[in-house]
C-alpha positions as protocol buffer text, in pm:
chain_id: "A"
residue {
  index: 1
  type: MET
  ca { x: 15777 y: 16734 z: 33589 }
}
residue {
  index: 2
  type: ARG
  ca { x: 15582 y: 16429 z: 33697 }
}
residue {
  index: 3
  type: PRO
  ca { x: 15420 y: 16219 z: 33430 }
}
residue {
  index: 4
  type: MET
  ca { x: 15041 y: 16212 z: 33424 }
}
residue {
  index: 5
  type: PRO
  ca { x: 14896 y: 15877 z: 33529 }
}
residue {
  index: 6
  type: ARG
  ca { x: 14726 y: 15694 z: 33248 }
}
residue {
  index: 7
  type: LEU
  ca { x: 14366 y: 15592 z: 33302 }
}
residue {
  index: 8
  type: SER
  ca { x: 14215 y: 15298 z: 33130 }
}
residue {
  index: 9
  type: ILE
  ca { x: 13910 y: 15366 z: 32908 }
}
residue {
  index: 10
  type: PRO
  ca { x: 13663 y: 15194 z: 33148 }
}
residue {
  index: 11
  type: LEU
  ca { x: 13806 y: 15382 z: 33446 }
}
residue {
  index: 12
  type: LEU
  ca { x: 13795 y: 15711 z: 33253 }
}
residue {
  index: 13
  type: ALA
  ca { x: 13430 y: 15650 z: 33154 }
}
residue {
  index: 14
  type: PHE
  ca { x: 13340 y: 15569 z: 33516 }
}
residue {
  index: 15
  type: SER
  ca { x: 13510 y: 15884 z: 33647 }
}
residue {
  index: 16
  type: ILE
  ca { x: 13325 y: 16101 z: 33393 }
}
residue {
  index: 17
  type: LEU
  ca { x: 12994 y: 15933 z: 33481 }
}
residue {
  index: 18
  type: TYR
  ca { x: 13060 y: 15966 z: 33854 }
}
residue {
  index: 19
  type: SER
  ca { x: 13148 y: 16337 z: 33823 }
}
residue {
  index: 20
  type: GLY
  ca { x: 12819 y: 16388 z: 33635 }
}
residue {
  index: 21
  type: LEU
  ca { x: 12625 y: 16212 z: 33911 }
}
residue {
  index: 22
  type: ALA
  ca { x: 12797 y: 16418 z: 34178 }
}
residue {
  index: 23
  type: ALA
  ca { x: 12708 y: 16738 z: 33992 }
}
residue {
  index: 24
  type: ALA
  ca { x: 12349 y: 16617 z: 33963 }
}
residue {
  index: 25
  type: ASP
  ca { x: 12340 y: 16569 z: 34340 }
}
residue {
  index: 26
  type: LEU
  ca { x: 12450 y: 16927 z: 34395 }
}
residue {
  index: 27
  type: GLN
  ca { x: 12189 y: 17070 z: 34157 }
}
residue {
  index: 28
  type: PRO
  ca { x: 11896 y: 16829 z: 34138 }
}
residue {
  index: 29
  type: ALA
  ca { x: 11711 y: 16822 z: 33809 }
}
residue {
  index: 30
  type: ASP
  ca { x: 11378 y: 16764 z: 33982 }
}
residue {
  index: 31
  type: ARG
  ca { x: 11368 y: 17101 z: 34156 }
}
residue {
  index: 32
  type: THR
  ca { x: 11015 y: 17233 z: 34181 }
}
residue {
  index: 33
  type: PRO
  ca { x: 10962 y: 17533 z: 33955 }
}
residue {
  index: 34
  type: PRO
  ca { x: 10866 y: 17861 z: 34119 }
}
residue {
  index: 35
  type: PRO
  ca { x: 10491 y: 17894 z: 34174 }
}
residue {
  index: 36
  type: THR
  ca { x: 10287 y: 18072 z: 33911 }
}
residue {
  index: 37
  type: ALA
  ca { x: 10094 y: 18384 z: 34007 }
}
residue {
  index: 38
  type: ARG
  ca { x: 9780 y: 18176 z: 34070 }
}
residue {
  index: 39
  type: GLU
  ca { x: 9973 y: 17949 z: 34306 }
}
residue {
  index: 40
  type: CYS
  ca { x: 10141 y: 18221 z: 34510 }
}
residue {
  index: 41
  type: LEU
  ca { x: 9897 y: 18229 z: 34797 }
}
residue {
  index: 42
  type: ARG
  ca { x: 9800 y: 17928 z: 35001 }
}
residue {
  index: 43
  type: LEU
  ca { x: 9496 y: 17953 z: 35227 }
}
residue {
  index: 44
  type: THR
  ca { x: 9453 y: 17739 z: 35537 }
}
residue {
  index: 45
  type: VAL
  ca { x: 9132 y: 17753 z: 35741 }
}
residue {
  index: 46
  type: ASP
  ca { x: 9100 y: 17569 z: 36073 }
}
residue {
  index: 47
  type: ALA
  ca { x: 8764 y: 17574 z: 36248 }
}
residue {
  index: 48
  type: SER
  ca { x: 8732 y: 17449 z: 36606 }
}
residue {
  index: 49
  type: ASP
  ca { x: 8463 y: 17453 z: 36872 }
}
residue {
  index: 50
  type: ILE
  ca { x: 8485 y: 17705 z: 37153 }
}
residue {
  index: 51
  type: ALA
  ca { x: 8397 y: 17563 z: 37494 }
}
residue {
  index: 52
  type: SER
  ca { x: 8339 y: 17905 z: 37655 }
}
residue {
  index: 53
  type: PHE
  ca { x: 8069 y: 17993 z: 37403 }
}
residue {
  index: 54
  type: GLY
  ca { x: 7860 y: 17700 z: 37517 }
}
residue {
  index: 55
  type: ASP
  ca { x: 7600 y: 17600 z: 37261 }
}
residue {
  index: 56
  type: HIS
  ca { x: 7574 y: 17939 z: 37089 }
}
residue {
  index: 57
  type: GLY
  ca { x: 7653 y: 17790 z: 36751 }
}
residue {
  index: 58
  type: ARG
  ca { x: 7988 y: 17960 z: 36701 }
}
residue {
  index: 59
  type: GLN
  ca { x: 8328 y: 17824 z: 36606 }
}
residue {
  index: 60
  type: HIS
  ca { x: 8676 y: 17973 z: 36620 }
}
residue {
  index: 61
  type: TYR
  ca { x: 8819 y: 18017 z: 36269 }
}
residue {
  index: 62
  type: ARG
  ca { x: 9192 y: 18052 z: 36217 }
}
residue {
  index: 63
  type: ILE
  ca { x: 9252 y: 18185 z: 35864 }
}
residue {
  index: 64
  type: VAL
  ca { x: 9613 y: 18184 z: 35742 }
}
residue {
  index: 65
  type: PHE
  ca { x: 9741 y: 18317 z: 35411 }
}
residue {
  index: 66
  type: GLU
  ca { x: 10092 y: 18204 z: 35318 }
}
residue {
  index: 67
  type: ASN
  ca { x: 10274 y: 18381 z: 35034 }
}
residue {
  index: 68
  type: ARG
  ca { x: 10497 y: 18137 z: 34846 }
}
residue {
  index: 69
  type: CYS
  ca { x: 10624 y: 18389 z: 34587 }
}
residue {
  index: 70
  type: ASP
  ca { x: 10885 y: 18664 z: 34600 }
}
residue {
  index: 71
  type: SER
  ca { x: 10638 y: 18947 z: 34539 }
}
residue {
  index: 72
  type: VAL
  ca { x: 10381 y: 19097 z: 34775 }
}
residue {
  index: 73
  type: ARG
  ca { x: 10025 y: 18972 z: 34726 }
}
residue {
  index: 74
  type: ILE
  ca { x: 9718 y: 19192 z: 34789 }
}
residue {
  index: 75
  type: VAL
  ca { x: 9426 y: 18999 z: 34940 }
}
residue {
  index: 76
  type: TYR
  ca { x: 9058 y: 19058 z: 34993 }
}
residue {
  index: 77
  type: TRP
  ca { x: 8871 y: 18791 z: 35187 }
}
residue {
  index: 78
  type: CYS
  ca { x: 8521 y: 18752 z: 35321 }
}
residue {
  index: 79
  type: ALA
  ca { x: 8295 y: 18493 z: 35483 }
}
residue {
  index: 80
  type: GLU
  ca { x: 7965 y: 18348 z: 35367 }
}
residue {
  index: 81
  type: HIS
  ca { x: 7722 y: 18099 z: 35510 }
}
residue {
  index: 82
  type: PRO
  ca { x: 7462 y: 17906 z: 35307 }
}
residue {
  index: 83
  type: SER
  ca { x: 7171 y: 17982 z: 35542 }
}
residue {
  index: 84
  type: LYS
  ca { x: 7275 y: 18265 z: 35775 }
}
residue {
  index: 85
  type: THR
  ca { x: 7351 y: 18632 z: 35735 }
}
residue {
  index: 86
  type: LEU
  ca { x: 7690 y: 18710 z: 35885 }
}
residue {
  index: 87
  type: ALA
  ca { x: 7746 y: 19029 z: 36081 }
}
residue {
  index: 88
  type: THR
  ca { x: 8125 y: 19025 z: 36049 }
}
residue {
  index: 89
  type: ALA
  ca { x: 8332 y: 19003 z: 35727 }
}
residue {
  index: 90
  type: PRO
  ca { x: 8034 y: 18920 z: 35503 }
}
residue {
  index: 91
  type: CYS
  ca { x: 8077 y: 18870 z: 35128 }
}
residue {
  index: 92
  type: MET
  ca { x: 7890 y: 19140 z: 34938 }
}
residue {
  index: 93
  type: ARG
  ca { x: 7685 y: 19033 z: 34639 }
}
residue {
  index: 94
  type: THR
  ca { x: 7767 y: 19272 z: 34356 }
}
residue {
  index: 95
  type: SER
  ca { x: 7748 y: 19248 z: 33981 }
}
residue {
  index: 96
  type: SER
  ca { x: 8052 y: 19314 z: 33762 }
}
residue {
  index: 97
  type: GLN
  ca { x: 7914 y: 19654 z: 33666 }
}
residue {
  index: 98
  type: GLN
  ca { x: 7866 y: 19760 z: 34030 }
}
residue {
  index: 99
  type: ALA
  ca { x: 8187 y: 19609 z: 34166 }
}
residue {
  index: 100
  type: GLY
  ca { x: 8453 y: 19842 z: 34293 }
}
residue {
  index: 101
  type: VAL
  ca { x: 8782 y: 19795 z: 34473 }
}
residue {
  index: 102
  type: ALA
  ca { x: 8712 y: 19566 z: 34767 }
}
residue {
  index: 103
  type: ALA
  ca { x: 8770 y: 19663 z: 35127 }
}
residue {
  index: 104
  type: PRO
  ca { x: 8945 y: 19592 z: 35350 }
}
residue {
  index: 105
  type: LEU
  ca { x: 9257 y: 19493 z: 35158 }
}
residue {
  index: 106
  type: TYR
  ca { x: 9556 y: 19320 z: 35315 }
}
residue {
  index: 107
  type: ALA
  ca { x: 9916 y: 19295 z: 35196 }
}
residue {
  index: 108
  type: VAL
  ca { x: 10071 y: 18952 z: 35245 }
}
residue {
  index: 109
  type: VAL
  ca { x: 10449 y: 18962 z: 35237 }
}
residue {
  index: 110
  type: ARG
  ca { x: 10515 y: 18617 z: 35390 }
}
residue {
  index: 111
  type: GLN
  ca { x: 10220 y: 18520 z: 35608 }
}
residue {
  index: 112
  type: ARG
  ca { x: 9907 y: 18682 z: 35743 }
}
residue {
  index: 113
  type: GLU
  ca { x: 9675 y: 18533 z: 36003 }
}
residue {
  index: 114
  type: PHE
  ca { x: 9320 y: 18623 z: 36106 }
}
residue {
  index: 115
  type: GLN
  ca { x: 9107 y: 18481 z: 36389 }
}
residue {
  index: 116
  type: TRP
  ca { x: 8730 y: 18517 z: 36393 }
}
residue {
  index: 117
  type: THR
  ca { x: 8425 y: 18340 z: 36527 }
}
residue {
  index: 118
  type: PHE
  ca { x: 8161 y: 18230 z: 36277 }
}
residue {
  index: 119
  type: PRO
  ca { x: 7873 y: 17979 z: 36274 }
}
residue {
  index: 120
  type: PRO
  ca { x: 7971 y: 17624 z: 36172 }
}
residue {
  index: 121
  type: GLY
  ca { x: 7962 y: 17576 z: 35796 }
}
residue {
  index: 122
  type: THR
  ca { x: 8092 y: 17924 z: 35715 }
}
residue {
  index: 123
  type: ARG
  ca { x: 8297 y: 17938 z: 35396 }
}
residue {
  index: 124
  type: ILE
  ca { x: 8592 y: 18172 z: 35344 }
}
residue {
  index: 125
  type: ARG
  ca { x: 8628 y: 18325 z: 34995 }
}
residue {
  index: 126
  type: TYR
  ca { x: 8922 y: 18531 z: 34877 }
}
residue {
  index: 127
  type: VAL
  ca { x: 9091 y: 18688 z: 34579 }
}
residue {
  index: 128
  type: GLU
  ca { x: 9460 y: 18769 z: 34554 }
}
residue {
  index: 129
  type: CYS
  ca { x: 9633 y: 19010 z: 34319 }
}
residue {
  index: 130
  type: ASN
  ca { x: 9990 y: 19114 z: 34261 }
}
residue {
  index: 131
  type: GLU
  ca { x: 10117 y: 19443 z: 34403 }
}
residue {
  index: 132
  type: SER
  ca { x: 10027 y: 19636 z: 34085 }
}
residue {
  index: 133
  type: SER
  ca { x: 9654 y: 19557 z: 34093 }
}
residue {
  index: 134
  type: TYR
  ca { x: 9370 y: 19554 z: 34342 }
}
residue {
  index: 135
  type: PRO
  ca { x: 9100 y: 19300 z: 34426 }
}
residue {
  index: 136
  type: THR
  ca { x: 8740 y: 19390 z: 34346 }
}
residue {
  index: 137
  type: SER
  ca { x: 8431 y: 19294 z: 34540 }
}
residue {
  index: 138
  type: ASP
  ca { x: 8335 y: 19051 z: 34261 }
}
residue {
  index: 139
  type: PHE
  ca { x: 8668 y: 18865 z: 34305 }
}
residue {
  index: 140
  type: ARG
  ca { x: 8868 y: 19000 z: 34012 }
}
residue {
  index: 141
  type: CYS
  ca { x: 9190 y: 19204 z: 33992 }
}
residue {
  index: 142
  type: VAL
  ca { x: 9204 y: 19549 z: 33832 }
}
residue {
  index: 143
  type: ALA
  ca { x: 9488 y: 19790 z: 33769 }
}
residue {
  index: 144
  type: PRO
  ca { x: 9471 y: 20123 z: 33957 }
}
residue {
  index: 145
  type: GLY
  ca { x: 9276 y: 20386 z: 33766 }
}
residue {
  index: 146
  type: LYS
  ca { x: 9071 y: 20132 z: 33568 }
}
residue {
  index: 147
  type: ARG
  ca { x: 8706 y: 20089 z: 33648 }
}
residue {
  index: 148
  type: PRO
  ca { x: 8580 y: 19730 z: 33657 }
}
C-alpha cells in the first residue's frame, strides 16, 4: 500500500475552495428562474411599409408569439386602431357580462407567426391562457364550462 501524501493546511484549504469554485462553474448560481405563467408568452410586432401598396395607408405587420414555458399557451389576439375601424381581426368591445370565449383561438407550442396588413398606428392586443382555460373576448381566462 502506498502512503497518502500529506497536504499542508493552506494547500488543503485552497483545494477545497478550488473544488467549490469548479462546481459553481458547472452549475451557476445565477441561473434565471423559469418564467412565471404571466411571462410565458413574448409578443413581437414588426410593422414595415409596403412599396407595392403605394400610398394606400397600409403597413405589413409581422406578429410573432414565442412560448418560453414548457406548457402549451392558448392565445386570442386582435387589432385596434385609435381612429379607424378595422375590417380584419378587429377587437370586439364587450362587457364582462356579455363576454364569451374569444375566437379564433390559437395554440402556441413554441412559436406562432401571423402576417397581416393594417393602417399605421394599429395596436395588437392579446390574452394568453394555459392549456386548461380559454381566453375571453374581454381579455380574461376562464375554465371550460364556466361562464364569464
